[in-house]
Biopython code that builds the backbone (N, CA, C, O; Angstrom):
import numpy as np
from Bio.PDB.StructureBuilder import StructureBuilder

atoms = [
    (1, "UNK", "N", (152.008, 136.279, 121.488)),
    (1, "UNK", "CA", (151.630, 135.357, 122.531)),
    (1, "UNK", "C", (150.123, 135.037, 122.477)),
    (1, "UNK", "O", (149.717, 133.886, 122.631)),
    (2, "UNK", "N", (149.316, 136.069, 122.257)),
    (2, "UNK", "CA", (147.876, 135.884, 122.184)),
    (2, "UNK", "C", (147.507, 135.023, 120.975)),
    (2, "UNK", "O", (146.589, 134.205, 121.043)),
    (3, "UNK", "N", (148.210, 135.209, 119.898)),
    (3, "UNK", "CA", (147.980, 134.422, 118.678)),
    (3, "UNK", "C", (148.261, 132.943, 118.936)),
    (3, "UNK", "O", (147.543, 132.077, 118.436)),
    (4, "UNK", "N", (149.293, 132.657, 119.707)),
    (4, "UNK", "CA", (149.647, 131.288, 120.035)),
    (4, "UNK", "C", (148.534, 130.629, 120.863)),
    (4, "UNK", "O", (148.217, 129.459, 120.646)),
    (5, "UNK", "N", (147.946, 131.361, 121.798)),
    (5, "UNK", "CA", (146.847, 130.844, 122.606)),
    (5, "UNK", "C", (145.618, 130.551, 121.740)),
    (5, "UNK", "O", (144.928, 129.552, 121.947)),
    (6, "UNK", "N", (145.353, 131.428, 120.773)),
    (6, "UNK", "CA", (144.223, 131.210, 119.870)),
    (6, "UNK", "C", (144.440, 129.944, 119.043)),
    (6, "UNK", "O", (143.503, 129.176, 118.825)),
    (7, "UNK", "N", (145.669, 129.728, 118.585)),
    (7, "UNK", "CA", (145.969, 128.524, 117.808)),
    (7, "UNK", "C", (145.803, 127.264, 118.661)),
    (7, "UNK", "O", (145.302, 126.246, 118.182)),
    (8, "UNK", "N", (146.220, 127.335, 119.912)),
    (8, "UNK", "CA", (146.067, 126.180, 120.800)),
    (8, "UNK", "C", (144.582, 125.892, 121.062)),
    (8, "UNK", "O", (144.165, 124.734, 121.068)),
    (9, "UNK", "N", (143.795, 126.937, 121.276)),
    (9, "UNK", "CA", (142.357, 126.743, 121.485)),
    (9, "UNK", "C", (141.703, 126.158, 120.240)),
    (9, "UNK", "O", (140.840, 125.284, 120.331)),
    (10, "UNK", "N", (142.118, 126.644, 119.088)),
    (10, "UNK", "CA", (141.588, 126.130, 117.832)),
    (10, "UNK", "C", (141.932, 124.648, 117.667)),
    (10, "UNK", "O", (141.093, 123.855, 117.242)),
    (11, "UNK", "N", (143.158, 124.285, 118.004)),
    (11, "UNK", "CA", (143.581, 122.892, 117.925)),
    (11, "UNK", "C", (142.776, 122.015, 118.886)),
    (11, "UNK", "O", (142.396, 120.898, 118.534)),
    (12, "UNK", "N", (142.515, 122.517, 120.098)),
    (12, "UNK", "CA", (141.713, 121.768, 121.063)),
    (12, "UNK", "C", (140.284, 121.587, 120.556)),
    (12, "UNK", "O", (139.710, 120.507, 120.699)),
    (13, "UNK", "N", (139.713, 122.625, 119.972)),
    (13, "UNK", "CA", (138.362, 122.517, 119.420)),
    (13, "UNK", "C", (138.312, 121.493, 118.287)),
    (13, "UNK", "O", (137.357, 120.726, 118.168)),
    (14, "UNK", "N", (139.347, 121.495, 117.465)),
    (14, "UNK", "CA", (139.413, 120.547, 116.346)),
    (14, "UNK", "C", (139.501, 119.111, 116.876)),
    (14, "UNK", "O", (138.816, 118.223, 116.368)),
    (15, "UNK", "N", (140.332, 118.880, 117.885)),
    (15, "UNK", "CA", (140.460, 117.540, 118.461)),
    (15, "UNK", "C", (139.160, 117.102, 119.140)),
    (15, "UNK", "O", (138.781, 115.934, 119.057)),
    (16, "UNK", "N", (138.482, 118.029, 119.808)),
    (16, "UNK", "CA", (137.183, 117.708, 120.416)),
    (16, "UNK", "C", (136.157, 117.330, 119.343)),
    (16, "UNK", "O", (135.361, 116.411, 119.530)),
    (17, "UNK", "N", (136.187, 118.045, 118.230)),
    (17, "UNK", "CA", (135.255, 117.734, 117.142)),
    (17, "UNK", "C", (135.531, 116.345, 116.590)),
    (17, "UNK", "O", (134.595, 115.590, 116.329)),
    (18, "UNK", "N", (136.805, 115.992, 116.406)),
    (18, "UNK", "CA", (137.158, 114.657, 115.933)),
    (18, "UNK", "C", (136.680, 113.585, 116.908)),
    (18, "UNK", "O", (136.135, 112.561, 116.495)),
    (19, "UNK", "N", (136.886, 113.823, 118.191)),
    (19, "UNK", "CA", (136.472, 112.860, 119.217)),
    (19, "UNK", "C", (134.950, 112.707, 119.242)),
    (19, "UNK", "O", (134.442, 111.590, 119.348)),
    (20, "UNK", "N", (134.227, 113.815, 119.145)),
    (20, "UNK", "CA", (132.759, 113.747, 119.118)),
    (20, "UNK", "C", (132.266, 113.020, 117.873)),
    (20, "UNK", "O", (131.290, 112.272, 117.936)),
    (21, "UNK", "N", (132.931, 113.235, 116.751)),
    (21, "UNK", "CA", (132.553, 112.545, 115.515)),
    (21, "UNK", "C", (132.771, 111.046, 115.662)),
    (21, "UNK", "O", (131.931, 110.252, 115.238)),
    (22, "UNK", "N", (133.892, 110.654, 116.261)),
    (22, "UNK", "CA", (134.188, 109.235, 116.454)),
    (22, "UNK", "C", (133.138, 108.585, 117.359)),
    (22, "UNK", "O", (132.662, 107.486, 117.073)),
    (23, "UNK", "N", (132.781, 109.261, 118.443)),
    (23, "UNK", "CA", (131.780, 108.728, 119.370)),
    (23, "UNK", "C", (130.419, 108.607, 118.673)),
    (23, "UNK", "O", (129.718, 107.611, 118.847)),
    (24, "UNK", "N", (130.049, 109.620, 117.885)),
    (24, "UNK", "CA", (128.777, 109.590, 117.163)),
    (24, "UNK", "C", (128.740, 108.412, 116.183)),
    (24, "UNK", "O", (127.731, 107.713, 116.085)),
    (25, "UNK", "N", (129.839, 108.197, 115.462)),
    (25, "UNK", "CA", (129.882, 107.089, 114.499)),
    (25, "UNK", "C", (129.783, 105.741, 115.202)),
    (25, "UNK", "O", (129.113, 104.838, 114.703)),
    (26, "UNK", "N", (130.437, 105.589, 116.350)),
    (26, "UNK", "CA", (130.348, 104.333, 117.090)),
    (26, "UNK", "C", (128.923, 104.070, 117.553)),
    (26, "UNK", "O", (128.432, 102.947, 117.437)),
    (27, "UNK", "N", (128.249, 105.099, 118.081)),
    (27, "UNK", "CA", (126.879, 104.925, 118.548)),
    (27, "UNK", "C", (125.932, 104.615, 117.390)),
    (27, "UNK", "O", (125.050, 103.765, 117.509)),
    (28, "UNK", "N", (126.125, 105.314, 116.268)),
    (28, "UNK", "CA", (125.274, 105.071, 115.098)),
    (28, "UNK", "C", (125.451, 103.660, 114.583)),
    (28, "UNK", "O", (124.472, 103.000, 114.235)),
    (29, "UNK", "N", (126.693, 103.186, 114.529)),
    (29, "UNK", "CA", (126.965, 101.823, 114.060)),
    (29, "UNK", "C", (126.357, 100.794, 115.009)),
    (29, "UNK", "O", (125.757, 99.816, 114.562)),
    (30, "UNK", "N", (126.505, 101.008, 116.305)),
    (30, "UNK", "CA", (125.926, 100.070, 117.278)),
    (30, "UNK", "C", (124.403, 100.027, 117.149)),
    (30, "UNK", "O", (123.806, 98.953, 117.233)),
    (31, "UNK", "N", (123.771, 101.185, 116.947)),
    (31, "UNK", "CA", (122.316, 101.242, 116.776)),
    (31, "UNK", "C", (121.900, 100.498, 115.512)),
    (31, "UNK", "O", (120.946, 99.721, 115.532)),
    (32, "UNK", "N", (122.606, 100.733, 114.425)),
    (32, "UNK", "CA", (122.290, 100.075, 113.154)),
    (32, "UNK", "C", (122.498, 98.570, 113.251)),
    (32, "UNK", "O", (121.661, 97.794, 112.790)),
    (33, "UNK", "N", (123.613, 98.156, 113.849)),
    (33, "UNK", "CA", (123.915, 96.731, 113.955)),
    (33, "UNK", "C", (122.946, 95.991, 114.865)),
    (33, "UNK", "O", (122.792, 94.775, 114.746)),
    (34, "UNK", "N", (122.294, 96.706, 115.771)),
    (34, "UNK", "CA", (121.345, 96.037, 116.657)),
    (34, "UNK", "C", (120.110, 95.545, 115.901)),
    (34, "UNK", "O", (119.425, 94.638, 116.373)),
    (35, "UNK", "N", (119.816, 96.126, 114.740)),
    (35, "UNK", "CA", (118.657, 95.723, 113.951)),
    (35, "UNK", "C", (118.993, 94.662, 112.899)),
    (35, "UNK", "O", (118.089, 94.113, 112.269)),
    (36, "UNK", "N", (120.267, 94.372, 112.705)),
    (36, "UNK", "CA", (120.661, 93.384, 111.708)),
    (36, "UNK", "C", (120.514, 91.995, 112.302)),
    (36, "UNK", "O", (121.045, 91.707, 113.374)),
    (37, "UNK", "N", (119.794, 91.145, 111.601)),
    (37, "UNK", "CA", (119.618, 89.774, 112.048)),
    (37, "UNK", "C", (120.742, 88.919, 111.486)),
    (37, "UNK", "O", (120.960, 88.888, 110.275)),
    (38, "UNK", "N", (121.435, 88.244, 112.345)),
    (38, "UNK", "CA", (122.520, 87.366, 111.912)),
    (38, "UNK", "C", (121.915, 86.045, 111.453)),
    (38, "UNK", "O", (121.150, 85.416, 112.184)),
    (39, "UNK", "N", (122.261, 85.633, 110.241)),
    (39, "UNK", "CA", (121.742, 84.383, 109.706)),
    (39, "UNK", "C", (122.705, 83.263, 110.075)),
    (39, "UNK", "O", (123.903, 83.347, 109.809)),
    (40, "UNK", "N", (122.176, 82.231, 110.681)),
    (40, "UNK", "CA", (122.981, 81.071, 111.033)),
    (40, "UNK", "C", (122.388, 79.876, 110.301)),
    (40, "UNK", "O", (121.197, 79.591, 110.423)),
    (41, "UNK", "N", (123.223, 79.184, 109.545)),
    (41, "UNK", "CA", (122.773, 78.017, 108.806)),
    (41, "UNK", "C", (123.456, 76.783, 109.362)),
    (41, "UNK", "O", (124.579, 76.852, 109.861)),
    (42, "UNK", "N", (122.768, 75.651, 109.271)),
    (42, "UNK", "CA", (123.306, 74.376, 109.716)),
    (42, "UNK", "C", (123.460, 73.460, 108.514)),
    (42, "UNK", "O", (122.723, 73.588, 107.537)),
    (43, "UNK", "N", (124.408, 72.540, 108.579)),
    (43, "UNK", "CA", (124.597, 71.566, 107.510)),
    (43, "UNK", "C", (123.342, 70.703, 107.426)),
    (43, "UNK", "O", (122.844, 70.213, 108.439)),
    (44, "UNK", "N", (122.837, 70.522, 106.203)),
    (44, "UNK", "CA", (121.621, 69.748, 105.989)),
    (44, "UNK", "C", (120.361, 70.594, 105.952)),
    (44, "UNK", "O", (119.294, 70.090, 105.600)),
    (45, "UNK", "N", (120.460, 71.869, 106.307)),
    (45, "UNK", "CA", (119.298, 72.752, 106.307)),
    (45, "UNK", "C", (118.923, 73.136, 104.877)),
    (45, "UNK", "O", (119.795, 73.290, 104.021)),
    (46, "UNK", "N", (117.637, 73.288, 104.625)),
    (46, "UNK", "CA", (117.161, 73.729, 103.310)),
    (46, "UNK", "C", (117.153, 75.257, 103.276)),
    (46, "UNK", "O", (116.724, 75.911, 104.226)),
    (47, "UNK", "N", (117.644, 75.818, 102.148)),
    (47, "UNK", "CA", (117.720, 77.266, 102.003)),
    (47, "UNK", "C", (117.256, 77.664, 100.611)),
    (47, "UNK", "O", (117.210, 76.838, 99.699)),
    (48, "UNK", "N", (116.913, 78.946, 100.458)),
    (48, "UNK", "CA", (116.600, 79.536, 99.159)),
    (48, "UNK", "C", (117.736, 80.474, 98.776)),
    (48, "UNK", "O", (118.342, 81.102, 99.644)),
    (49, "UNK", "N", (118.029, 80.571, 97.484)),
    (49, "UNK", "CA", (119.103, 81.408, 96.970)),
    (49, "UNK", "C", (118.516, 82.609, 96.247)),
    (49, "UNK", "O", (117.613, 82.457, 95.425)),
    (50, "UNK", "N", (119.023, 83.811, 96.548)),
    (50, "UNK", "CA", (118.566, 85.026, 95.878)),
    (50, "UNK", "C", (119.015, 85.002, 94.433)),
    (50, "UNK", "O", (120.194, 84.785, 94.153)),
    (51, "UNK", "N", (118.091, 85.223, 93.514)),
    (51, "UNK", "CA", (118.397, 85.220, 92.084)),
    (51, "UNK", "C", (118.809, 86.626, 91.673)),
    (51, "UNK", "O", (117.953, 87.473, 91.417)),
    (52, "UNK", "N", (120.106, 86.881, 91.609)),
    (52, "UNK", "CA", (120.600, 88.222, 91.322)),
    (52, "UNK", "C", (120.417, 88.597, 89.851)),
    (52, "UNK", "O", (120.561, 89.770, 89.507)),
    (53, "UNK", "N", (120.109, 87.658, 88.989)),
    (53, "UNK", "CA", (119.886, 87.991, 87.570)),
    (53, "UNK", "C", (118.591, 88.765, 87.371)),
    (53, "UNK", "O", (118.418, 89.427, 86.348)),
    (54, "UNK", "N", (117.688, 88.693, 88.328)),
    (54, "UNK", "CA", (116.419, 89.413, 88.196)),
    (54, "UNK", "C", (116.590, 90.916, 88.333)),
    (54, "UNK", "O", (115.663, 91.669, 88.035)),
    (55, "UNK", "N", (117.759, 91.370, 88.781)),
    (55, "UNK", "CA", (117.979, 92.808, 88.865)),
    (55, "UNK", "C", (117.966, 93.428, 87.475)),
    (55, "UNK", "O", (117.595, 94.591, 87.318)),
    (56, "UNK", "N", (118.372, 92.659, 86.462)),
    (56, "UNK", "CA", (118.410, 93.179, 85.101)),
    (56, "UNK", "C", (117.004, 93.300, 84.531)),
    (56, "UNK", "O", (116.670, 94.318, 83.925)),
    (57, "UNK", "N", (116.175, 92.275, 84.716)),
    (57, "UNK", "CA", (114.810, 92.286, 84.190)),
    (57, "UNK", "C", (113.856, 91.844, 85.291)),
    (57, "UNK", "O", (113.394, 90.703, 85.286)),
    (58, "UNK", "N", (113.559, 92.727, 86.229)),
    (58, "UNK", "CA", (112.695, 92.301, 87.341)),
    (58, "UNK", "C", (111.247, 92.142, 86.901)),
    (58, "UNK", "O", (110.758, 92.896, 86.059)),
    (59, "UNK", "N", (110.583, 91.183, 87.461)),
    (59, "UNK", "CA", (109.155, 91.006, 87.242)),
    (59, "UNK", "C", (108.450, 91.181, 88.565)),
    (59, "UNK", "O", (108.910, 90.674, 89.588)),
    (60, "UNK", "N", (107.355, 91.882, 88.558)),
    (60, "UNK", "CA", (106.673, 92.159, 89.822)),
    (60, "UNK", "C", (106.194, 90.877, 90.492)),
    (60, "UNK", "O", (106.274, 90.740, 91.713)),
    (61, "UNK", "N", (105.704, 89.953, 89.701)),
    (61, "UNK", "CA", (105.127, 88.741, 90.277)),
    (61, "UNK", "C", (106.098, 87.570, 90.286)),
    (61, "UNK", "O", (105.773, 86.500, 90.799)),
    (62, "UNK", "N", (107.259, 87.759, 89.735)),
    (62, "UNK", "CA", (108.239, 86.671, 89.673)),
    (62, "UNK", "C", (108.999, 86.601, 90.996)),
    (62, "UNK", "O", (109.408, 87.625, 91.543)),
    (63, "UNK", "N", (109.179, 85.409, 91.491)),
    (63, "UNK", "CA", (109.906, 85.237, 92.754)),
    (63, "UNK", "C", (111.378, 85.548, 92.546)),
    (63, "UNK", "O", (111.962, 85.175, 91.528)),
    (64, "UNK", "N", (111.969, 86.226, 93.504)),
    (64, "UNK", "CA", (113.385, 86.567, 93.423)),
    (64, "UNK", "C", (114.254, 85.486, 94.050)),
    (64, "UNK", "O", (115.474, 85.635, 94.114)),
    (65, "UNK", "N", (113.649, 84.413, 94.506)),
    (65, "UNK", "CA", (114.365, 83.347, 95.191)),
    (65, "UNK", "C", (114.216, 82.047, 94.427)),
    (65, "UNK", "O", (113.129, 81.721, 93.949)),
    (66, "UNK", "N", (115.320, 81.297, 94.311)),
    (66, "UNK", "CA", (115.294, 80.000, 93.639)),
    (66, "UNK", "C", (115.694, 78.932, 94.646)),
    (66, "UNK", "O", (116.393, 79.197, 95.623)),
    (67, "UNK", "N", (115.235, 77.734, 94.382)),
    (67, "UNK", "CA", (115.606, 76.656, 95.286)),
    (67, "UNK", "C", (114.425, 75.758, 95.544)),
    (67, "UNK", "O", (113.438, 75.826, 94.811)),
    (68, "UNK", "N", (114.484, 74.943, 96.527)),
    (68, "UNK", "CA", (115.388, 74.946, 97.673)),
    (68, "UNK", "C", (116.706, 74.230, 97.373)),
    (68, "UNK", "O", (116.810, 73.421, 96.451)),
    (69, "UNK", "N", (117.686, 74.555, 98.173)),
    (69, "UNK", "CA", (118.990, 73.930, 98.148)),
    (69, "UNK", "C", (119.281, 73.395, 99.544)),
    (69, "UNK", "O", (118.619, 73.760, 100.516)),
    (70, "UNK", "N", (120.284, 72.523, 99.625)),
    (70, "UNK", "CA", (120.683, 71.971, 100.914)),
    (70, "UNK", "C", (122.078, 72.481, 101.263)),
    (70, "UNK", "O", (122.972, 72.466, 100.418)),
    (71, "UNK", "N", (122.266, 72.926, 102.485)),
    (71, "UNK", "CA", (123.580, 73.387, 102.942)),
    (71, "UNK", "C", (124.457, 72.165, 103.139)),
    (71, "UNK", "O", (124.129, 71.273, 103.921)),
    (72, "UNK", "N", (125.598, 72.129, 102.408)),
    (72, "UNK", "CA", (126.484, 70.974, 102.534)),
    (72, "UNK", "C", (127.734, 71.289, 103.345)),
    (72, "UNK", "O", (128.324, 70.385, 103.937)),
    (73, "UNK", "N", (128.151, 72.557, 103.384)),
    (73, "UNK", "CA", (129.349, 72.925, 104.152)),
    (73, "UNK", "C", (129.273, 74.410, 104.473)),
    (73, "UNK", "O", (128.789, 75.206, 103.668)),
    (74, "UNK", "N", (129.755, 74.774, 105.651)),
    (74, "UNK", "CA", (129.788, 76.183, 106.055)),
    (74, "UNK", "C", (131.237, 76.589, 106.239)),
    (74, "UNK", "O", (131.963, 75.981, 107.025)),
    (75, "UNK", "N", (131.657, 77.613, 105.518)),
    (75, "UNK", "CA", (133.016, 78.126, 105.586)),
    (75, "UNK", "C", (133.053, 79.341, 106.512)),
    (75, "UNK", "O", (132.018, 79.942, 106.801)),
    (76, "UNK", "N", (134.256, 79.697, 106.974)),
    (76, "UNK", "CA", (134.336, 80.917, 107.792)),
    (76, "UNK", "C", (134.050, 82.163, 106.956)),
    (76, "UNK", "O", (134.129, 82.132, 105.728)),
    (77, "UNK", "N", (133.720, 83.247, 107.632)),
    (77, "UNK", "CA", (133.489, 84.560, 107.020)),
    (77, "UNK", "C", (132.278, 84.590, 106.111)),
    (77, "UNK", "O", (132.255, 85.373, 105.161)),
    (78, "UNK", "N", (131.265, 83.762, 106.366)),
    (78, "UNK", "CA", (129.995, 83.889, 105.689)),
    (78, "UNK", "C", (129.804, 83.105, 104.410)),
    (78, "UNK", "O", (128.715, 83.145, 103.838)),
    (79, "UNK", "N", (130.819, 82.389, 103.932)),
    (79, "UNK", "CA", (130.655, 81.600, 102.719)),
    (79, "UNK", "C", (129.960, 80.282, 103.060)),
    (79, "UNK", "O", (130.235, 79.670, 104.093)),
    (80, "UNK", "N", (129.049, 79.852, 102.168)),
    (80, "UNK", "CA", (128.290, 78.628, 102.398)),
    (80, "UNK", "C", (128.296, 77.819, 101.112)),
    (80, "UNK", "O", (128.107, 78.370, 100.027)),
    (81, "UNK", "N", (128.514, 76.506, 101.230)),
    (81, "UNK", "CA", (128.435, 75.624, 100.071)),
    (81, "UNK", "C", (127.064, 74.967, 100.086)),
    (81, "UNK", "O", (126.658, 74.365, 101.081)),
    (82, "UNK", "N", (126.350, 75.092, 98.957)),
    (82, "UNK", "CA", (125.005, 74.530, 98.877)),
    (82, "UNK", "C", (124.948, 73.503, 97.758)),
    (82, "UNK", "O", (125.739, 73.541, 96.815)),
    (83, "UNK", "N", (123.997, 72.585, 97.880)),
    (83, "UNK", "CA", (123.837, 71.505, 96.911)),
    (83, "UNK", "C", (122.433, 71.562, 96.335)),
    (83, "UNK", "O", (121.454, 71.681, 97.071)),
    (84, "UNK", "N", (122.342, 71.476, 95.028)),
    (84, "UNK", "CA", (121.047, 71.517, 94.350)),
    (84, "UNK", "C", (120.360, 70.163, 94.463)),
    (84, "UNK", "O", (120.994, 69.125, 94.272)),
    (85, "UNK", "N", (119.075, 70.169, 94.772)),
    (85, "UNK", "CA", (118.321, 68.922, 94.824)),
    (85, "UNK", "C", (118.087, 68.361, 93.417)),
    (85, "UNK", "O", (118.049, 67.145, 93.230)),
    (86, "UNK", "N", (117.932, 69.251, 92.426)),
    (86, "UNK", "CA", (117.626, 68.812, 91.063)),
    (86, "UNK", "C", (118.829, 68.171, 90.385)),
    (86, "UNK", "O", (118.738, 67.055, 89.872)),
    (87, "UNK", "N", (119.966, 68.883, 90.383)),
    (87, "UNK", "CA", (121.136, 68.418, 89.638)),
    (87, "UNK", "C", (122.176, 67.732, 90.503)),
    (87, "UNK", "O", (122.998, 66.977, 89.983)),
    (88, "UNK", "N", (122.165, 67.970, 91.799)),
    (88, "UNK", "CA", (123.171, 67.389, 92.688)),
    (88, "UNK", "C", (124.477, 68.150, 92.707)),
    (88, "UNK", "O", (125.413, 67.747, 93.397)),
    (89, "UNK", "N", (124.565, 69.263, 91.954)),
    (89, "UNK", "CA", (125.799, 70.059, 91.915)),
    (89, "UNK", "C", (125.930, 70.871, 93.186)),
    (89, "UNK", "O", (124.939, 71.304, 93.774)),
    (90, "UNK", "N", (127.193, 71.074, 93.608)),
    (90, "UNK", "CA", (127.461, 71.908, 94.765)),
    (90, "UNK", "C", (128.215, 73.149, 94.320)),
    (90, "UNK", "O", (129.044, 73.081, 93.412)),
    (91, "UNK", "N", (127.938, 74.271, 94.944)),
    (91, "UNK", "CA", (128.656, 75.497, 94.647)),
    (91, "UNK", "C", (128.636, 76.405, 95.856)),
    (91, "UNK", "O", (127.780, 76.293, 96.734)),
    (92, "UNK", "N", (129.624, 77.326, 95.879)),
    (92, "UNK", "CA", (129.809, 78.235, 97.017)),
    (92, "UNK", "C", (129.090, 79.538, 96.748)),
    (92, "UNK", "O", (129.152, 80.070, 95.639)),
    (93, "UNK", "N", (128.408, 80.056, 97.756)),
    (93, "UNK", "CA", (127.754, 81.359, 97.654)),
    (93, "UNK", "C", (127.968, 82.115, 98.954)),
    (93, "UNK", "O", (128.322, 81.536, 99.981)),
    (94, "UNK", "N", (127.746, 83.414, 98.889)),
    (94, "UNK", "CA", (127.810, 84.239, 100.090)),
    (94, "UNK", "C", (126.545, 84.004, 100.909)),
    (94, "UNK", "O", (125.452, 83.897, 100.353)),
    (95, "UNK", "N", (126.692, 83.926, 102.213)),
    (95, "UNK", "CA", (125.557, 83.672, 103.087)),
    (95, "UNK", "C", (124.497, 84.762, 103.053)),
    (95, "UNK", "O", (123.347, 84.522, 103.422)),
    (96, "UNK", "N", (124.880, 85.979, 102.605)),
    (96, "UNK", "CA", (123.901, 87.065, 102.508)),
    (96, "UNK", "C", (122.875, 86.797, 101.416)),
    (96, "UNK", "O", (121.791, 87.381, 101.430)),
    (97, "UNK", "N", (123.202, 85.924, 100.471)),
    (97, "UNK", "CA", (122.281, 85.620, 99.376)),
    (97, "UNK", "C", (121.341, 84.472, 99.714)),
    (97, "UNK", "O", (120.572, 84.043, 98.853)),
    (98, "UNK", "N", (121.379, 83.962, 100.941)),
    (98, "UNK", "CA", (120.559, 82.824, 101.326)),
    (98, "UNK", "C", (119.540, 83.222, 102.388)),
    (98, "UNK", "O", (119.749, 84.155, 103.164)),
    (99, "UNK", "N", (118.437, 82.488, 102.398)),
    (99, "UNK", "CA", (117.483, 82.616, 103.501)),
    (99, "UNK", "C", (116.911, 81.228, 103.757)),
    (99, "UNK", "O", (116.836, 80.409, 102.840)),
    (100, "UNK", "N", (116.509, 80.959, 104.990)),
    (100, "UNK", "CA", (115.984, 79.631, 105.316)),
    (100, "UNK", "C", (114.724, 79.312, 104.517)),
    (100, "UNK", "O", (113.883, 80.180, 104.283)),
    (101, "UNK", "N", (114.612, 78.055, 104.106)),
    (101, "UNK", "CA", (113.448, 77.581, 103.364)),
    (101, "UNK", "C", (112.427, 77.061, 104.354)),
    (101, "UNK", "O", (112.729, 76.179, 105.158)),
    (102, "UNK", "N", (111.226, 77.599, 104.302)),
    (102, "UNK", "CA", (110.140, 77.162, 105.175)),
    (102, "UNK", "C", (109.186, 76.333, 104.322)),
    (102, "UNK", "O", (108.482, 76.874, 103.470)),
    (103, "UNK", "N", (109.163, 75.042, 104.547)),
    (103, "UNK", "CA", (108.281, 74.199, 103.737)),
    (103, "UNK", "C", (106.861, 74.312, 104.272)),
    (103, "UNK", "O", (106.612, 74.153, 105.467)),
    (104, "UNK", "N", (105.952, 74.586, 103.372)),
    (104, "UNK", "CA", (104.554, 74.729, 103.750)),
    (104, "UNK", "C", (103.781, 73.481, 103.380)),
    (104, "UNK", "O", (104.360, 72.404, 103.231)),
    (105, "UNK", "N", (102.489, 73.623, 103.233)),
    (105, "UNK", "CA", (101.648, 72.498, 102.832)),
    (105, "UNK", "C", (101.981, 72.094, 101.407)),
    (105, "UNK", "O", (102.246, 72.938, 100.551)),
    (106, "UNK", "N", (101.963, 70.801, 101.168)),
    (106, "UNK", "CA", (102.213, 70.311, 99.822)),
    (106, "UNK", "C", (100.887, 70.199, 99.082)),
    (106, "UNK", "O", (99.821, 70.381, 99.670)),
    (107, "UNK", "N", (100.959, 69.900, 97.799)),
    (107, "UNK", "CA", (99.761, 69.836, 96.965)),
    (107, "UNK", "C", (98.818, 68.741, 97.446)),
    (107, "UNK", "O", (97.602, 68.873, 97.307)),
    (108, "UNK", "N", (99.359, 67.656, 98.013)),
    (108, "UNK", "CA", (98.517, 66.548, 98.451)),
    (108, "UNK", "C", (97.587, 66.969, 99.590)),
    (108, "UNK", "O", (96.547, 66.340, 99.786)),
    (109, "UNK", "N", (97.927, 68.000, 100.333)),
    (109, "UNK", "CA", (97.124, 68.401, 101.492)),
    (109, "UNK", "C", (95.942, 69.302, 101.119)),
    (109, "UNK", "O", (95.143, 69.652, 101.987)),
    (110, "UNK", "N", (95.820, 69.676, 99.866)),
    (110, "UNK", "CA", (94.739, 70.560, 99.454)),
    (110, "UNK", "C", (93.634, 69.760, 98.776)),
    (110, "UNK", "O", (93.883, 68.712, 98.180)),
    (111, "UNK", "N", (92.411, 70.270, 98.876)),
    (111, "UNK", "CA", (91.259, 69.631, 98.250)),
    (111, "UNK", "C", (90.787, 70.532, 97.124)),
    (111, "UNK", "O", (90.646, 71.740, 97.311)),
    (112, "UNK", "N", (90.541, 69.953, 95.954)),
    (112, "UNK", "CA", (90.056, 70.701, 94.802)),
    (112, "UNK", "C", (88.529, 70.745, 94.867)),
    (112, "UNK", "O", (87.874, 69.703, 94.840)),
    (113, "UNK", "N", (87.969, 71.938, 94.951)),
    (113, "UNK", "CA", (86.519, 72.094, 95.062)),
    (113, "UNK", "C", (86.023, 72.791, 93.806)),
    (113, "UNK", "O", (86.493, 73.877, 93.468)),
    (114, "UNK", "N", (85.068, 72.166, 93.111)),
    (114, "UNK", "CA", (84.477, 72.764, 91.918)),
    (114, "UNK", "C", (83.325, 73.661, 92.352)),
    (114, "UNK", "O", (82.449, 73.242, 93.108)),
    (115, "UNK", "N", (83.335, 74.894, 91.866)),
    (115, "UNK", "CA", (82.294, 75.857, 92.223)),
    (115, "UNK", "C", (81.294, 75.980, 91.083)),
    (115, "UNK", "O", (81.679, 75.995, 89.914)),
    (116, "UNK", "N", (80.014, 76.068, 91.420)),
    (116, "UNK", "CA", (78.969, 76.227, 90.413)),
    (116, "UNK", "C", (78.692, 77.711, 90.231)),
    (116, "UNK", "O", (78.809, 78.498, 91.170)),
    (117, "UNK", "N", (78.325, 78.079, 89.014)),
    (117, "UNK", "CA", (77.994, 79.477, 88.728)),
    (117, "UNK", "C", (76.635, 79.801, 89.346)),
    (117, "UNK", "O", (75.733, 78.964, 89.326)),
    (118, "UNK", "N", (76.481, 81.007, 89.894)),
    (118, "UNK", "CA", (75.169, 81.394, 90.435)),
    (118, "UNK", "C", (74.175, 81.575, 89.291)),
    (118, "UNK", "O", (74.567, 81.918, 88.176)),
    (119, "UNK", "N", (72.913, 81.350, 89.558)),
    (119, "UNK", "CA", (71.906, 81.503, 88.484)),
    (119, "UNK", "C", (71.814, 82.963, 88.033)),
    (119, "UNK", "O", (71.881, 83.886, 88.845)),
    (120, "UNK", "N", (71.660, 83.148, 86.729)),
    (120, "UNK", "CA", (71.555, 84.488, 86.142)),
    (120, "UNK", "C", (70.122, 85.001, 86.305)),
    (120, "UNK", "O", (69.165, 84.275, 86.036)),
    (121, "UNK", "N", (69.984, 86.217, 86.732)),
    (121, "UNK", "CA", (68.646, 86.804, 86.855)),
    (121, "UNK", "C", (68.279, 87.452, 85.520)),
    (121, "UNK", "O", (69.156, 87.933, 84.802)),
    (122, "UNK", "N", (67.016, 87.466, 85.192)),
    (122, "UNK", "CA", (66.574, 88.033, 83.920)),
    (122, "UNK", "C", (66.263, 89.516, 84.032)),
    (122, "UNK", "O", (65.771, 90.109, 83.072)),
    (123, "UNK", "N", (66.539, 90.140, 85.192)),
    (123, "UNK", "CA", (66.241, 91.564, 85.378)),
    (123, "UNK", "C", (67.221, 92.447, 84.627)),
    (123, "UNK", "O", (66.881, 93.573, 84.266)),
    (124, "UNK", "N", (68.391, 91.974, 84.391)),
    (124, "UNK", "CA", (69.317, 92.756, 83.600)),
    (124, "UNK", "C", (70.412, 93.260, 84.380)),
    (124, "UNK", "O", (71.286, 93.944, 83.848)),
]
sb = StructureBuilder()
sb.init_structure("model")
sb.init_model(0)
sb.init_chain("A")
sb.init_seg("    ")
for serial, (resi, resn, name, xyz) in enumerate(atoms, 1):
    if name == "N":
        sb.init_residue(resn, " ", resi, " ")
    sb.init_atom(name, np.array(xyz, "f"), 0.0, 1.0, " ", f" {name:<3s}", serial, name[0])
structure = sb.get_structure()
C-alpha cells in the first residue's frame, strides 16, 4: 500500500514538472516574440534583397543586400513577389530575406570639393 502511494506521488511530481516546463516555454516564447519586429510590405514599396550567396565567400566590406526591387504582389504566409528595376523580371522570395529600401541623397545633391595639400615644412 505504501509503495502505491509513493508511485502516485511520483506521478504527481512528474505531471507538475511537465506543467511547469510547458508554462516556462510559453513565457520564454512570448518574451522572445516581443522583440521580433514584424515586417510589413506594401505593393509598390522599394525593398532590398539579402544576398545569400555571400555566405559562401563573405567580404567584410561587401554589402550583403542587393537591389532595390519593387514589391509587385504579397502572398499569404510571408511570400513576396518582387520586380527588378534593371531587368523587369519578377520572382518570389521569402519576406524574411527583404528589408525596406531607404533612399538617401543622390549624387546630384553632393558638391565635389578639391582640397589643396598643406605646405611642406623644411624642418623635417
